PyMOL CGO cylinders between C-alpha atoms (Angstrom):
from pymol import cmd
from pymol.cgo import CYLINDER

trace = [
    CYLINDER, 3.31, 16.93, 14.39, 1.84, 18.01, 11.12, 0.3, 1, 1, 1, 1, 1, 1,
    CYLINDER, 1.84, 18.01, 11.12, -1.76, 19.55, 11.56, 0.3, 1, 1, 1, 1, 1, 1,
    CYLINDER, -1.76, 19.55, 11.56, -2.76, 20.64, 8.18, 0.3, 1, 1, 1, 1, 1, 1,
    CYLINDER, -2.76, 20.64, 8.18, -5.51, 19.42, 5.76, 0.3, 1, 1, 1, 1, 1, 1,
    CYLINDER, -5.51, 19.42, 5.76, -5.44, 15.73, 5.57, 0.3, 1, 1, 1, 1, 1, 1,
    CYLINDER, -5.44, 15.73, 5.57, -3.41, 14.30, 2.56, 0.3, 1, 1, 1, 1, 1, 1,
    CYLINDER, -3.41, 14.30, 2.56, -6.49, 11.95, 1.51, 0.3, 1, 1, 1, 1, 1, 1,
    CYLINDER, -6.49, 11.95, 1.51, -8.58, 15.02, 1.12, 0.3, 1, 1, 1, 1, 1, 1,
    CYLINDER, -8.58, 15.02, 1.12, -6.17, 16.77, -1.10, 0.3, 1, 1, 1, 1, 1, 1,
    CYLINDER, -6.17, 16.77, -1.10, -4.35, 14.42, -2.92, 0.3, 1, 1, 1, 1, 1, 1,
    CYLINDER, -4.35, 14.42, -2.92, -5.49, 11.98, -5.84, 0.3, 1, 1, 1, 1, 1, 1,
    CYLINDER, -5.49, 11.98, -5.84, -3.95, 8.53, -4.94, 0.3, 1, 1, 1, 1, 1, 1,
    CYLINDER, -3.95, 8.53, -4.94, -2.93, 5.80, -7.29, 0.3, 1, 1, 1, 1, 1, 1,
    CYLINDER, -2.93, 5.80, -7.29, -5.10, 2.86, -6.28, 0.3, 1, 1, 1, 1, 1, 1,
    CYLINDER, -5.10, 2.86, -6.28, -5.10, -0.73, -7.21, 0.3, 1, 1, 1, 1, 1, 1,
    CYLINDER, -5.10, -0.73, -7.21, -7.90, -3.12, -5.88, 0.3, 1, 1, 1, 1, 1, 1,
    CYLINDER, -7.90, -3.12, -5.88, -7.46, -6.94, -6.11, 0.3, 1, 1, 1, 1, 1, 1,
    CYLINDER, -7.46, -6.94, -6.11, -9.91, -9.51, -4.80, 0.3, 1, 1, 1, 1, 1, 1,
    CYLINDER, -9.91, -9.51, -4.80, -8.30, -9.27, -1.51, 0.3, 1, 1, 1, 1, 1, 1,
    CYLINDER, -8.30, -9.27, -1.51, -6.43, -5.89, -0.85, 0.3, 1, 1, 1, 1, 1, 1,
    CYLINDER, -6.43, -5.89, -0.85, -6.81, -2.47, -1.67, 0.3, 1, 1, 1, 1, 1, 1,
    CYLINDER, -6.81, -2.47, -1.67, -3.48, -0.72, -2.31, 0.3, 1, 1, 1, 1, 1, 1,
    CYLINDER, -3.48, -0.72, -2.31, -3.37, 3.04, -2.24, 0.3, 1, 1, 1, 1, 1, 1,
    CYLINDER, -3.37, 3.04, -2.24, -0.48, 5.38, -2.80, 0.3, 1, 1, 1, 1, 1, 1,
    CYLINDER, -0.48, 5.38, -2.80, -0.22, 8.87, -1.90, 0.3, 1, 1, 1, 1, 1, 1,
    CYLINDER, -0.22, 8.87, -1.90, 3.24, 9.92, -3.43, 0.3, 1, 1, 1, 1, 1, 1,
    CYLINDER, 3.24, 9.92, -3.43, 3.21, 13.63, -2.31, 0.3, 1, 1, 1, 1, 1, 1,
    CYLINDER, 3.21, 13.63, -2.31, 2.08, 12.59, 1.12, 0.3, 1, 1, 1, 1, 1, 1,
    CYLINDER, 2.08, 12.59, 1.12, 4.79, 9.86, 1.26, 0.3, 1, 1, 1, 1, 1, 1,
    CYLINDER, 4.79, 9.86, 1.26, 2.11, 7.41, 2.26, 0.3, 1, 1, 1, 1, 1, 1,
    CYLINDER, 2.11, 7.41, 2.26, 1.03, 3.79, 1.24, 0.3, 1, 1, 1, 1, 1, 1,
    CYLINDER, 1.03, 3.79, 1.24, -2.14, 2.25, 2.60, 0.3, 1, 1, 1, 1, 1, 1,
    CYLINDER, -2.14, 2.25, 2.60, -2.90, -1.42, 2.42, 0.3, 1, 1, 1, 1, 1, 1,
    CYLINDER, -2.90, -1.42, 2.42, -6.36, -2.41, 3.17, 0.3, 1, 1, 1, 1, 1, 1,
    CYLINDER, -6.36, -2.41, 3.17, -8.41, -5.74, 3.12, 0.3, 1, 1, 1, 1, 1, 1,
    CYLINDER, -8.41, -5.74, 3.12, -11.36, -5.69, 0.95, 0.3, 1, 1, 1, 1, 1, 1,
    CYLINDER, -11.36, -5.69, 0.95, -14.73, -6.97, 1.78, 0.3, 1, 1, 1, 1, 1, 1,
    CYLINDER, -14.73, -6.97, 1.78, -18.10, -6.97, -0.20, 0.3, 1, 1, 1, 1, 1, 1,
    CYLINDER, -18.10, -6.97, -0.20, -21.70, -5.80, 0.98, 0.3, 1, 1, 1, 1, 1, 1,
    CYLINDER, -21.70, -5.80, 0.98, -24.80, -4.61, -0.97, 0.3, 1, 1, 1, 1, 1, 1,
    CYLINDER, -24.80, -4.61, -0.97, -22.95, -1.38, -1.84, 0.3, 1, 1, 1, 1, 1, 1,
    CYLINDER, -22.95, -1.38, -1.84, -20.01, -3.23, -3.47, 0.3, 1, 1, 1, 1, 1, 1,
    CYLINDER, -20.01, -3.23, -3.47, -16.43, -3.47, -2.29, 0.3, 1, 1, 1, 1, 1, 1,
    CYLINDER, -16.43, -3.47, -2.29, -15.46, -1.74, 0.83, 0.3, 1, 1, 1, 1, 1, 1,
    CYLINDER, -15.46, -1.74, 0.83, -12.25, -1.06, 2.64, 0.3, 1, 1, 1, 1, 1, 1,
    CYLINDER, -12.25, -1.06, 2.64, -11.71, -3.14, 5.80, 0.3, 1, 1, 1, 1, 1, 1,
    CYLINDER, -11.71, -3.14, 5.80, -8.76, -2.93, 8.24, 0.3, 1, 1, 1, 1, 1, 1,
    CYLINDER, -8.76, -2.93, 8.24, -6.05, -0.71, 6.80, 0.3, 1, 1, 1, 1, 1, 1,
    CYLINDER, -6.05, -0.71, 6.80, -2.36, -0.14, 7.51, 0.3, 1, 1, 1, 1, 1, 1,
    CYLINDER, -2.36, -0.14, 7.51, -0.55, 3.01, 6.62, 0.3, 1, 1, 1, 1, 1, 1,
    CYLINDER, -0.55, 3.01, 6.62, 3.21, 2.82, 5.67, 0.3, 1, 1, 1, 1, 1, 1,
    CYLINDER, 3.21, 2.82, 5.67, 4.90, 6.33, 6.04, 0.3, 1, 1, 1, 1, 1, 1,
    CYLINDER, 4.90, 6.33, 6.04, 8.08, 7.12, 4.31, 0.3, 1, 1, 1, 1, 1, 1,
    CYLINDER, 8.08, 7.12, 4.31, 9.56, 8.93, 7.22, 0.3, 1, 1, 1, 1, 1, 1,
    CYLINDER, 9.56, 8.93, 7.22, 9.08, 5.83, 9.35, 0.3, 1, 1, 1, 1, 1, 1,
    CYLINDER, 9.08, 5.83, 9.35, 10.44, 3.49, 6.94, 0.3, 1, 1, 1, 1, 1, 1,
    CYLINDER, 10.44, 3.49, 6.94, 13.54, 5.83, 6.57, 0.3, 1, 1, 1, 1, 1, 1,
    CYLINDER, 13.54, 5.83, 6.57, 14.07, 5.60, 10.21, 0.3, 1, 1, 1, 1, 1, 1,
    CYLINDER, 14.07, 5.60, 10.21, 14.14, 1.89, 10.37, 0.3, 1, 1, 1, 1, 1, 1,
    CYLINDER, 14.14, 1.89, 10.37, 16.11, 0.62, 7.40, 0.3, 1, 1, 1, 1, 1, 1,
    CYLINDER, 16.11, 0.62, 7.40, 15.55, -2.97, 8.43, 0.3, 1, 1, 1, 1, 1, 1,
    CYLINDER, 15.55, -2.97, 8.43, 11.88, -2.44, 7.63, 0.3, 1, 1, 1, 1, 1, 1,
    CYLINDER, 11.88, -2.44, 7.63, 12.86, -1.38, 4.06, 0.3, 1, 1, 1, 1, 1, 1,
    CYLINDER, 12.86, -1.38, 4.06, 14.91, -4.64, 4.02, 0.3, 1, 1, 1, 1, 1, 1,
    CYLINDER, 14.91, -4.64, 4.02, 11.80, -6.86, 4.66, 0.3, 1, 1, 1, 1, 1, 1,
    CYLINDER, 11.80, -6.86, 4.66, 9.55, -5.03, 2.18, 0.3, 1, 1, 1, 1, 1, 1,
    CYLINDER, 9.55, -5.03, 2.18, 12.43, -5.24, -0.40, 0.3, 1, 1, 1, 1, 1, 1,
    CYLINDER, 12.43, -5.24, -0.40, 12.74, -9.26, 0.26, 0.3, 1, 1, 1, 1, 1, 1,
    CYLINDER, 12.74, -9.26, 0.26, 9.03, -9.51, 0.02, 0.3, 1, 1, 1, 1, 1, 1,
    CYLINDER, 9.03, -9.51, 0.02, 8.86, -7.54, -3.34, 0.3, 1, 1, 1, 1, 1, 1,
    CYLINDER, 8.86, -7.54, -3.34, 11.54, -9.49, -4.61, 0.3, 1, 1, 1, 1, 1, 1,
    CYLINDER, 11.54, -9.49, -4.61, 9.89, -12.79, -3.89, 0.3, 1, 1, 1, 1, 1, 1,
    CYLINDER, 9.89, -12.79, -3.89, 6.77, -11.48, -5.52, 0.3, 1, 1, 1, 1, 1, 1,
    CYLINDER, 6.77, -11.48, -5.52, 8.80, -10.63, -8.80, 0.3, 1, 1, 1, 1, 1, 1,
    CYLINDER, 8.80, -10.63, -8.80, 10.38, -13.97, -8.77, 0.3, 1, 1, 1, 1, 1, 1,
    CYLINDER, 10.38, -13.97, -8.77, 7.20, -15.81, -8.28, 0.3, 1, 1, 1, 1, 1, 1,
    CYLINDER, 7.20, -15.81, -8.28, 5.78, -13.75, -11.31, 0.3, 1, 1, 1, 1, 1, 1,
    CYLINDER, 5.78, -13.75, -11.31, 8.67, -14.76, -13.43, 0.3, 1, 1, 1, 1, 1, 1,
    CYLINDER, 8.67, -14.76, -13.43, 8.16, -18.43, -12.59, 0.3, 1, 1, 1, 1, 1, 1,
    CYLINDER, 8.16, -18.43, -12.59, 4.34, -18.25, -13.26, 0.3, 1, 1, 1, 1, 1, 1,
    CYLINDER, 4.34, -18.25, -13.26, 4.83, -16.33, -16.48, 0.3, 1, 1, 1, 1, 1, 1,
    CYLINDER, 4.83, -16.33, -16.48, 7.70, -18.22, -17.85, 0.3, 1, 1, 1, 1, 1, 1,
    CYLINDER, 7.70, -18.22, -17.85, 10.03, -15.30, -17.75, 0.3, 1, 1, 1, 1, 1, 1,
]
cmd.load_cgo(trace, "trace")
């Protein structure tokens, strides 16, 4: 088990925030976090978060297949709604 400096303290992530989710990708660390978004007086905050790890997905190709199917469905829906 790795016991170094936490990746979220050393790496600047790529982040996308929508009305409902906060997607954070740490490419060097091989991590992708998906969090719910909730709002308080301080503005948008992260809620419950799930972290996807590259090594876990590599060890479980069936999980990659499910994610691939989901992303394909998203792309297909986008093509339909944008008339592509």
